C-alpha positions in Angstrom: -24.1 -26.8 -13.2 -22.8 -23.2 -12.0 -25.4 -22.4 -9.3 -23.4 -23.8 -6.0 -21.0 -21.2 -7.4 -23.8 -18.0 -7.6 -22.5 -16.9 -4.5 -19.1 -15.7 -6.5 -20.9 -13.8 -9.4 -19.3 -11.0 -10.5 -20.2 -7.4 -8.6 -21.6 -5.0 -10.3 -21.7 -1.5 -9.5 -20.4 0.7 -12.3 -18.2 2.5 -10.0 -14.2 2.9 -10.4 -13.1 0.9 -7.9 -15.6 -2.6 -6.7 -14.3 -5.4 -4.3 -15.9 -8.7 -5.8 -14.7 -10.1 -2.6 -12.6 -9.0 0.7 -9.1 -10.2 -1.5 -9.9 -9.4 -5.4 -10.5 -5.4 -6.8 -12.2 -5.1 -10.1 -11.3 -1.8 -12.4 -14.0 0.2 -14.7 -11.3 1.0 -16.8 -14.2 3.0 -18.7 -14.4 5.0 -15.5 -10.8 5.6 -14.9 -7.4 4.8 -16.0 -5.2 3.3 -12.9 -1.6 2.6 -11.7 -1.3 -1.0 -10.3 1.2 -3.2 -8.7 3.3 -4.8 -11.2 2.2 -8.6 -11.3 -1.0 -7.8 -10.0 -3.7 -8.6 -12.5 -5.7 -11.8 -11.9 -7.8 -11.3 -15.2 -9.6 -8.9 -17.4 -12.2 -8.6 -20.0 -13.2 -6.1 -22.8 -10.4 -3.6 -24.0 -7.6 -3.1 -21.6 -4.1 -1.9 -22.4 -1.0 -2.2 -19.9 2.5 -0.2 -20.1 5.3 -0.3 -17.7 5.7 3.1 -16.1 9.2 3.3 -13.8 7.9 7.1 -12.5 10.4 9.1 -14.4 14.2 9.1 -13.5 14.2 11.0 -10.5 12.0 8.4 -8.5 13.8 5.3 -10.1 17.0 7.2 -9.0 15.1 7.3 -5.5 13.8 3.9 -5.6 17.5 2.6 -7.0 19.2 4.3 -3.9 16.7 3.5 -1.3 15.4 -0.3 -2.3 12.0 0.7 -2.5 11.2 -2.3 -5.1 7.6 -0.5 -6.1 6.9 -1.3 -9.8 4.0 0.0 -11.6 2.2 -0.6 -14.4 -0.5 1.4 -16.2 -4.0 0.4 -17.4 -6.6 1.7 -19.3 -9.1 0.9 -22.0 -12.4 0.4 -21.9 -12.7 -2.9 -20.1 -12.9 -4.1 -16.7 -9.5 -5.2 -15.3 -9.1 -7.6 -11.8 -6.4 -7.2 -9.2 -5.1 -9.0 -6.3 -1.6 -10.0 -4.7 -1.2 -12.8 -2.4 -4.9 -13.3 -1.6 -4.2 -10.5 1.4 -6.8 -8.1 2.2 -8.0 -5.2 -0.2 -9.3 -1.6 1.3 -10.5 0.7 -1.3 -9.9 4.4 0.3 -10.9 8.2 -1.2 -8.4 10.9 -1.1 -9.9 14.7 -1.3 -7.0 16.7 -1.8 -5.2 14.7 0.7 -2.0 13.1 1.0 -1.1 9.5 2.2 2.2 7.7 3.1 2.1 3.9 2.2 4.6 1.0 2.6 5.4 0.1 -1.1 4.6 -3.4 -0.3 1.1 -2.5 0.4 0.1 -0.6 -2.5 -2.5 -2.7 -4.8 -3.6 0.5 -7.5 -4.6 3.9 -7.4 -5.8 6.3 -10.1 -3.4 7.8 -12.5 -4.6 11.5 -11.8 -2.6 10.7 -8.1 0.9 12.2 -8.0 3.5 9.8 -6.1 6.9 9.7 -5.1 9.1 7.8 -2.7 9.9 9.7 0.7 12.2 9.6 3.4 11.1 8.9 7.2 13.8 11.0 9.6 16.0 8.8 11.9 19.8 10.2 11.1 21.4 6.8 11.8 18.6 5.1 13.7 16.9 5.0 9.8 19.9 3.1 8.3 18.5 -0.1 10.3 15.0 0.4 9.5 13.3 -1.5 7.0 9.9 1.3 7.1 12.5 4.2 6.6 11.6 4.7 2.8 7.7 4.7 1.6 5.6 5.8 -0.9 3.7 9.1 -0.9 0.5 9.5 -2.6 -1.2 12.9 -2.7 -4.1 14.5 -4.6 -7.5 13.2 -5.2 -8.7 9.9 -5.9 -9.1 5.9 -5.2 -6.3 4.3 -3.5 -6.3 0.5 -3.2 -4.3 -0.9 0.1 -2.9 -4.3 0.8 -2.9 -5.6 4.0 -1.6 -9.4 5.4 -4.5 -10.2 7.9 -7.2 -7.8 9.1 -5.8 -4.4 9.8 -5.6 -2.1 13.2 -6.5 2.0 13.0 -5.0 3.5 15.6 -5.5 7.5 16.6 -2.4 8.8 17.0 -3.4 11.7 18.5 -4.7 10.0 21.7 -1.4 9.3 22.7 2.3 8.6 21.9 1.8 5.4 19.2 5.1 3.5 18.2 5.0 0.5 15.4 7.0 -1.9 13.8 7.9 -0.3 10.6 6.9 -3.3 8.8 3.7 -3.5 10.1 2.9 0.3 9.5 0.8 0.1 6.3 -0.3 3.9 5.9 -1.0 6.9 7.4 -2.5 9.8 6.7 -1.3 13.5 6.1 -1.6 14.9 9.3 0.8 12.3 10.8 4.7 13.2 11.8 7.0 10.3 11.8 10.3 9.5 13.2 12.5 6.5 14.2 13.1 5.5 17.7 15.8 2.9 18.9 15.7 0.7 22.2 18.9 -1.9 22.2 17.2 -2.9 25.6 14.0 -4.1 24.0 16.1 -5.7 20.9 14.3 -8.9 20.6 11.6 -8.5 22.5 9.0 -6.1 21.1 7.9 -6.4 17.4 6.7 -9.4 15.7 9.8 -11.5 15.9 12.1 -9.7 13.9 14.6 -8.6 16.7 14.4 -5.1 15.1 14.9 -2.8 18.0 13.6 0.2 15.7 10.1 1.6 16.1 8.2 4.0 14.1 7.0 7.0 16.2 3.6 8.8 15.1 2.5 11.9 16.7 -0.1 14.6 15.1 -3.6 14.4 13.5 -4.4 11.7 11.9 -4.4 7.7 11.8 -1.9 5.2 11.4 -3.4 1.4 9.9 -1.2 -1.4 11.4 -1.4 -5.1 10.1 -0.9 -8.1 11.8 2.4 -9.1 10.0 5.5 -7.9 9.1 4.4 -8.9 5.5 4.8 -11.7 3.1 8.3 -12.9 3.7 9.9 -13.4 -0.3 12.0 -16.6 -0.7 14.5 -16.8 -3.4 14.8 -19.9 -5.7 
């Protein structure tokens, strides 16, 4: 009876992070301990333990002050954990003693050995209007799973001056310098419909990953 579903069978690799399909990640907890987005668990098998992680007092105060609302849980054990978020696309990256800055809305999971903190993009008064002013910096070595709302685009910022809608920027590599730019004359003419006149300027050596969306909107109930 289950034969028509064979193409949806679990993918077994034995690696710490394995994509089951473009929108679903499996974590082998026998290979790693993971920090995952609260509410992202869709299934697990075997011995799995969950613990809320606020990130310490300093990070909690930063998140409260900045509105960066990433909430994390730690999962460990010897079982398998399956993670997803709103059927968004999942992308697995490997940090090698490097840093990565990520919009908090685009983090699915990362290995627990990676350090993380809330960071601020320079921009003075301009920053007060920019939704992407505060982000999450990941630093160290290990695997990271990012989310995108649609197929993303990777741009090399060293090739030309690069400007991105702050809500569309998923992540950028450690060699990238950022600043905030306003253009009131361009208000409502550029961007993805938000009417924002703020762009995230990118320069240096590295890349920025951009999604074709300003992110999923949460409707209050």
